[in-house]
C-alpha positions as CSV (number, residue, x, y, z in Angstrom):
1,X,0.0,0.0,0.0
2,X,2.9,2.4,0.6
3,X,3.0,4.9,-2.3
4,X,-0.7,4.7,-3.1
5,X,-3.0,7.7,-2.9
6,X,-6.4,7.5,-1.1
7,X,-9.2,9.7,0.3
8,X,-10.0,10.1,3.9
9,X,-13.6,9.0,4.7
10,X,-13.3,9.7,8.5
11,X,-11.1,12.4,9.9
12,X,-7.8,11.6,11.6
13,X,-7.1,13.2,15.0
14,X,-3.3,13.4,14.7
15,X,-1.6,11.3,17.4
16,X,-4.9,11.1,19.3
17,X,-6.4,8.6,17.0
18,X,-6.8,7.2,13.5
19,X,-9.3,8.0,10.8
20,X,-10.2,5.9,7.8
21,X,-8.8,6.0,4.2
22,X,-10.4,4.5,1.1
23,X,-7.9,3.2,-1.4
24,X,-8.5,1.8,-4.9
25,X,-7.1,-1.7,-5.1
26,X,-7.4,-4.3,-7.8
27,X,-10.4,-2.8,-9.5
28,X,-12.2,-2.2,-6.2
29,X,-11.7,-0.2,-3.0
30,X,-10.5,-1.1,0.5
31,X,-10.7,0.7,3.8
32,X,-7.7,1.1,6.1
33,X,-7.2,2.8,9.5
34,X,-5.2,6.0,8.8
35,X,-2.8,7.7,11.2
36,X,-1.3,11.1,10.6
37,X,0.9,13.6,12.5
38,X,-1.8,16.3,12.4
39,X,-5.6,16.1,12.2
40,X,-7.0,15.8,8.7
41,X,-10.5,16.3,7.4
42,X,-12.7,13.9,5.5
43,X,-12.3,14.3,1.7
44,X,-8.5,15.0,2.0
45,X,-6.4,13.2,-0.5
46,X,-3.6,11.4,1.3
47,X,-0.4,9.5,0.4
48,X,0.3,6.3,2.2
49,X,3.8,6.6,3.6
50,X,4.0,3.7,6.0
51,X,2.4,0.5,7.2
52,X,1.5,-0.3,10.8
53,X,0.5,-3.9,10.1
54,X,-3.0,-5.4,9.7
55,X,-5.0,-2.8,7.8
56,X,-3.4,0.3,9.4
57,X,-1.3,2.9,7.6
58,X,0.5,6.2,8.1
59,X,-0.6,9.0,5.8
60,X,0.3,12.6,4.8
61,X,-1.7,15.2,2.9
62,X,-1.3,14.9,-0.8
63,X,-2.2,17.0,-3.8
64,X,-1.4,16.4,-7.4
65,X,1.3,18.5,-8.9
66,X,0.0,21.5,-10.8
67,X,-0.1,21.3,-14.6
68,X,3.1,23.0,-15.8
69,X,1.4,24.6,-18.8
């Protein structure tokens, strides 16, 4: 999962607790617990940067790079 981009469906609370992220996998979607350093709102695009084991991941906010045109 590391390196994939997903969307938060439940907010994270920073180190106080995880949220949930939806990730497209093999033609479907899967839900993982998502931990972040700072609180993040639902709908935020996130990059998965680490794994905590069984269906729990570390995430950071992510935005696509702007079009260079």
